[in-house]
Backbone as a printed PyTorch tensor [residue, N CA C, xyz], in Angstrom:
tensor([[[-25.9870,   6.0610, -44.0900],
         [-25.2530,   4.9070, -43.6070],
         [-23.8510,   5.3080, -43.1370]],

        [[-23.2040,   6.1210, -43.9380],
         [-21.8550,   6.5590, -43.5850],
         [-21.8660,   7.4000, -42.3030]],

        [[-22.8670,   8.2430, -42.1550],
         [-22.9830,   9.0880, -40.9790],
         [-23.2020,   8.2520, -39.7200]],

        [[-24.0070,   7.2060, -39.8190],
         [-24.2610,   6.3110, -38.6940],
         [-22.9780,   5.5870, -38.2920]],

        [[-22.2300,   5.1290, -39.2950],
         [-20.9640,   4.4400, -39.0240],
         [-19.9870,   5.3680, -38.3070]],

        [[-19.8800,   6.6070, -38.7460],
         [-18.9810,   7.5760, -38.1160],
         [-19.4360,   7.8680, -36.6920]],

        [[-20.7270,   7.9840, -36.4630],
         [-21.2600,   8.2340, -35.1180],
         [-20.9330,   7.0770, -34.1790]],

        [[-21.1160,   5.8440, -34.6590],
         [-20.8080,   4.6670, -33.8510],
         [-19.3090,   4.6100, -33.5690]],

        [[-18.4920,   4.8960, -34.5510],
         [-17.0480,   4.8740, -34.3850],
         [-16.5810,   5.9130, -33.3750]],

        [[-17.1060,   7.1180, -33.4510],
         [-16.7450,   8.1740, -32.5030],
         [-17.2050,   7.8080, -31.0920]],

        [[-18.3950,   7.2590, -30.9710],
         [-18.9090,   6.8470, -29.6660],
         [-18.0210,   5.7650, -29.0540]],

        [[-17.6120,   4.7970, -29.8670],
         [-16.7340,   3.7320, -29.3730],
         [-15.3780,   4.3040, -28.9580]],

        [[-14.8510,   5.2320, -29.7130],
         [-13.5730,   5.8470, -29.3920],
         [-13.6460,   6.6250, -28.0800]],

        [[-14.6850,   7.4240, -27.9070],
         [-14.8470,   8.1990, -26.6750],
         [-15.0190,   7.2680, -25.4750]],

        [[-15.8020,   6.2180, -25.6510],
         [-16.0170,   5.2570, -24.5660],
         [-14.7130,   4.5790, -24.1730]],

        [[-13.9210,   4.1540, -25.1700],
         [-12.6590,   3.4850, -24.8480],
         [-11.6860,   4.4440, -24.1750]],

        [[-11.6770,   5.6980, -24.5780],
         [-10.8190,   6.6840, -23.9240],
         [-11.2290,   6.9040, -22.4720]],

        [[-12.5190,   6.9230, -22.2210],
         [-13.0000,   7.0790, -20.8410],
         [-12.5890,   5.8860, -19.9860]],

        [[-12.7200,   4.6650, -20.5150],
         [-12.3310,   3.4740, -19.7650],
         [-10.8350,   3.4780, -19.5060]],

        [[-10.0570,   3.8800, -20.5010],
         [ -8.6020,   3.9170, -20.3450],
         [ -8.2120,   4.9660, -19.2990]],

        [[ -8.8350,   6.1180, -19.3430],
         [ -8.5600,   7.1790, -18.3740],
         [ -8.9110,   6.7620, -16.9580]],

        [[-10.0320,   6.0600, -16.8180],
         [-10.4390,   5.5830, -15.4930],
         [ -9.4540,   4.5410, -14.9790]],

        [[ -8.9570,   3.7060, -15.8710],
         [ -7.9980,   2.6790, -15.4730],
         [ -6.6890,   3.3090, -15.0160]],

        [[ -6.2170,   4.2990, -15.7320],
         [ -4.9820,   4.9970, -15.3530],
         [ -5.1690,   5.7060, -14.0180]],

        [[ -6.2940,   6.3860, -13.8470],
         [ -6.5610,   7.0950, -12.5920],
         [ -6.6170,   6.1090, -11.4200]],

        [[ -7.2230,   4.9570, -11.6350],
         [ -7.3020,   3.9450, -10.5800],
         [ -5.9110,   3.4180, -10.2500]],

        [[ -5.0750,   3.2110, -11.2550],
         [ -3.7140,   2.7460, -11.0240],
         [ -2.8960,   3.7570, -10.2390]],

        [[ -3.0450,   5.0290, -10.5580],
         [ -2.3320,   6.0790,  -9.8350],
         [ -2.8030,   6.1320,  -8.3900]],

        [[ -4.1190,   6.0440,  -8.1790],
         [ -4.6660,   6.0660,  -6.8210],
         [ -4.1360,   4.9010,  -5.9940]],

        [[ -4.1150,   3.7000,  -6.5850],
         [ -3.6130,   2.5300,  -5.8570],
         [ -2.1210,   2.6690,  -5.5650]],

        [[ -1.3860,   3.2630,  -6.4950],
         [  0.0400,   3.4850,  -6.2690],
         [  0.2960,   4.4280,  -5.1100]],

        [[ -0.4890,   5.5030,  -5.0490],
         [ -0.3500,   6.4650,  -3.9530],
         [ -0.7400,   5.8200,  -2.6240]],

        [[ -1.8160,   5.0490,  -2.6240],
         [ -2.2260,   4.3580,  -1.3970],
         [ -1.1530,   3.3720,  -0.9390]],

        [[ -0.5550,   2.6620,  -1.8700],
         [  0.4930,   1.6960,  -1.5220],
         [  1.7080,   2.4150,  -0.9420]],

        [[  2.0890,   3.5220,  -1.5590],
         [  3.2190,   4.2950,  -1.0600],
         [  2.9480,   4.8180,   0.3480]],

        [[  1.7300,   5.3260,   0.5750],
         [  1.3670,   5.8240,   1.8960],
         [  1.3980,   4.6910,   2.9240]],

        [[  0.8600,   3.5390,   2.5340],
         [  0.8180,   2.3960,   3.4460],
         [  2.2280,   1.9530,   3.8150]],

        [[  3.0970,   1.8610,   2.8380],
         [  4.4680,   1.4400,   3.1250],
         [  5.1950,   2.4570,   3.9960]],

        [[  4.9780,   3.7510,   3.7610],
         [  5.6410,   4.7580,   4.5950],
         [  5.0620,   4.7600,   6.0080]],

        [[  3.7770,   4.4240,   6.1260],
         [  3.1520,   4.3650,   7.4520],
         [  3.6810,   3.1790,   8.2550]],

        [[  4.2260,   2.1890,   7.5930],
         [  4.7790,   1.0210,   8.2730],
         [  6.2830,   1.1540,   8.4380]],

        [[  6.9410,   1.6830,   7.4290],
         [  8.4010,   1.7300,   7.4240],
         [  8.9890,   2.5900,   8.5380]],

        [[  8.5210,   3.8010,   8.6800],
         [  9.1100,   4.7180,   9.6670],
         [  8.9500,   4.2050,  11.0990]],

        [[  7.7420,   3.8400,  11.5270],
         [  7.6190,   3.3130,  12.8970],
         [  8.3710,   1.9950,  13.0870]],

        [[  8.3930,   1.1680,  12.0500],
         [  9.1180,  -0.0960,  12.1430],
         [ 10.6090,   0.1320,  12.3140]],

        [[ 11.1590,   1.0650,  11.5500],
         [ 12.5830,   1.4000,  11.6670],
         [ 12.8730,   1.9550,  13.0570]],

        [[ 11.9950,   2.8160,  13.5710],
         [ 12.1890,   3.3860,  14.9070],
         [ 12.1530,   2.2900,  15.9710]],

        [[ 11.2250,   1.3400,  15.8290],
         [ 11.1240,   0.2480,  16.7990],
         [ 12.3770,  -0.6210,  16.7670]],

        [[ 12.8620,  -0.9090,  15.5610],
         [ 14.0690,  -1.7240,  15.4590],
         [ 15.2850,  -1.0000,  16.0380]],

        [[ 15.3720,   0.2990,  15.8110],
         [ 16.4680,   1.0700,  16.4060],
         [ 16.4030,   1.0360,  17.9280]],

        [[ 15.1790,   1.1390,  18.4680],
         [ 14.9880,   1.1030,  19.9200],
         [ 15.3780,  -0.2700,  20.4860]],

        [[ 15.0000,  -1.3280,  19.7770],
         [ 15.3490,  -2.6830,  20.2080],
         [ 16.8670,  -2.8690,  20.1560]],

        [[ 17.4860,  -2.3640,  19.0970],
         [ 18.9370,  -2.4670,  18.9730],
         [ 19.6460,  -1.7160,  20.1080]],

        [[ 19.1120,  -0.5590,  20.4670],
         [ 19.6900,   0.2060,  21.5820],
         [ 19.5740,  -0.5750,  22.8910]],

        [[ 18.4300,  -1.2390,  23.0950],
         [ 18.2620,  -2.0620,  24.2970],
         [ 19.2640,  -3.2110,  24.3200]],

        [[ 19.4580,  -3.8550,  23.1780],
         [ 20.4090,  -4.9710,  23.1130],
         [ 21.8350,  -4.4920,  23.3640]],

        [[ 22.1810,  -3.3530,  22.7900],
         [ 23.5170,  -2.7950,  22.9870],
         [ 23.7520,  -2.4410,  24.4440]],

        [[ 22.7140,  -1.9500,  25.1130],
         [ 22.8290,  -1.5610,  26.5190],
         [ 22.7000,  -2.7540,  27.4650]],

        [[ 22.4800,  -3.9510,  26.9210],
         [ 22.3910,  -5.1390,  27.7590],
         [ 21.0080,  -5.3710,  28.3520]],

        [[ 20.0120,  -4.6840,  27.8590],
         [ 18.6350,  -4.8570,  28.3640],
         [ 17.9000,  -5.8750,  27.4730]],

        [[ 18.2980,  -7.1280,  27.5800],
         [ 17.7490,  -8.1490,  26.6800],
         [ 16.2760,  -8.4530,  26.9540]],

        [[ 15.8650,  -8.3870,  28.2030],
         [ 14.4520,  -8.6590,  28.5160],
         [ 13.5390,  -7.5880,  27.9130]],

        [[ 13.9780,  -6.3340,  28.0070],
         [ 13.1920,  -5.2500,  27.3980],
         [ 13.1550,  -5.4170,  25.8870]],

        [[ 14.2740,  -5.8040,  25.2940],
         [ 14.3270,  -6.0150,  23.8410],
         [ 13.4110,  -7.1600,  23.4280]],

        [[ 13.4110,  -8.2490,  24.2000],
         [ 12.5400,  -9.3920,  23.8930],
         [ 11.0700,  -8.9920,  23.9640]],

        [[ 10.7210,  -8.2090,  24.9680],
         [  9.3270,  -7.7540,  25.0980],
         [  8.9270,  -6.8740,  23.9110]],

        [[  9.8500,  -6.0080,  23.4840],
         [  9.5510,  -5.1350,  22.3470],
         [  9.4400,  -5.9240,  21.0430]],

        [[ 10.2720,  -6.9520,  20.8920],
         [ 10.1810,  -7.8050,  19.7000],
         [  8.8400,  -8.5290,  19.6880]],

        [[  8.4090,  -9.0240,  20.8410],
         [  7.1150,  -9.7160,  20.9210],
         [  5.9740,  -8.7610,  20.5620]],

        [[  6.0350,  -7.5380,  21.0650],
         [  4.9950,  -6.5540,  20.7460],
         [  5.0120,  -6.2010,  19.2620]],

        [[  6.2100,  -6.0650,  18.7020],
         [  6.3350,  -5.7490,  17.2760],
         [  5.7780,  -6.8880,  16.4250]],

        [[  6.0680,  -8.1160,  16.7980],
         [  5.5300,  -9.2690,  16.0540],
         [  4.0060,  -9.3250,  16.1410]],

        [[  3.4720,  -9.0240,  17.3070],
         [  2.0170,  -9.0370,  17.4790],
         [  1.3700,  -7.9650,  16.5980]],

        [[  1.9590,  -6.7740,  16.5880],
         [  1.4140,  -5.6980,  15.7530],
         [  1.5330,  -6.0520,  14.2760]],

        [[  2.6500,  -6.6620,  13.9000],
         [  2.8290,  -7.0410,  12.5000],
         [  1.7930,  -8.0900,  12.0970]],

        [[  1.5010,  -9.0370,  12.9760],
         [  0.4930, -10.0600,  12.6740],
         [ -0.8770,  -9.4270,  12.4760]],

        [[ -1.2040,  -8.4430,  13.3020],
         [ -2.4850,  -7.7440,  13.1520],
         [ -2.5050,  -6.9860,  11.8260]],

        [[ -1.4300,  -6.2830,  11.5310],
         [ -1.3450,  -5.5210,  10.2920],
         [ -1.3990,  -6.4410,   9.0800]],

        [[ -0.6870,  -7.5390,   9.1320],
         [ -0.6210,  -8.4570,   8.0040],
         [ -1.9490,  -9.1550,   7.7480]],

        [[ -2.7950,  -9.2790,   8.7700],
         [ -4.0830,  -9.9370,   8.5960],
         [ -5.1430,  -9.0100,   7.9980]],

        [[ -4.8410,  -7.7260,   7.8940],
         [ -5.7910,  -6.7760,   7.3020],
         [ -5.9920,  -7.1130,   5.8330]],

        [[ -7.2360,  -7.1530,   5.3830],
         [ -7.5420,  -7.5160,   3.9940],
         [ -6.9550,  -6.5060,   3.0070]],

        [[ -6.9190,  -5.2350,   3.3790],
         [ -6.3870,  -4.2110,   2.4740],
         [ -4.9260,  -4.4080,   2.1660]],

        [[ -4.1580,  -4.8950,   3.1330],
         [ -2.7320,  -5.1120,   2.9150],
         [ -2.4960,  -6.3070,   2.0200]],

        [[ -3.2220,  -7.3750,   2.2240],
         [ -3.0190,  -8.5940,   1.4490],
         [ -3.4590,  -8.4270,   0.0020]],

        [[ -4.4170,  -7.5420,  -0.2540],
         [ -4.9160,  -7.3720,  -1.6110],
         [ -4.1420,  -6.3020,  -2.3840]],

        [[ -3.1440,  -5.6970,  -1.7760],
         [ -2.3980,  -4.6490,  -2.4660],
         [ -1.4780,  -5.2250,  -3.4910]]])
C-alpha cells in the first residue's frame, strides 16, 4: 500500500512539473513572438513618421497626407489580423 502511494505521488509530481515546464516554455515563446511583432511594426512605423515629418517640414503637405493615408490603411490591415488582437 505504501509503495503504491509513493508511486502515485511521484507520478503526480512528475506530471505537474511537466505541465509547469510546458506553461513556462509557452509563455517565453509568446513573449519572444510579441517582442518580434512589436519590433517589426515599430521600426518601419518610426521611419514612416520621420518621412512624413520631413515632408511637412519641406512644405510637401499633399505628399505627407498621402503617406498618412497609406500608413492608416496599412495599420488597419495589421490591426485586423487575428494574431495581433489575440496577443
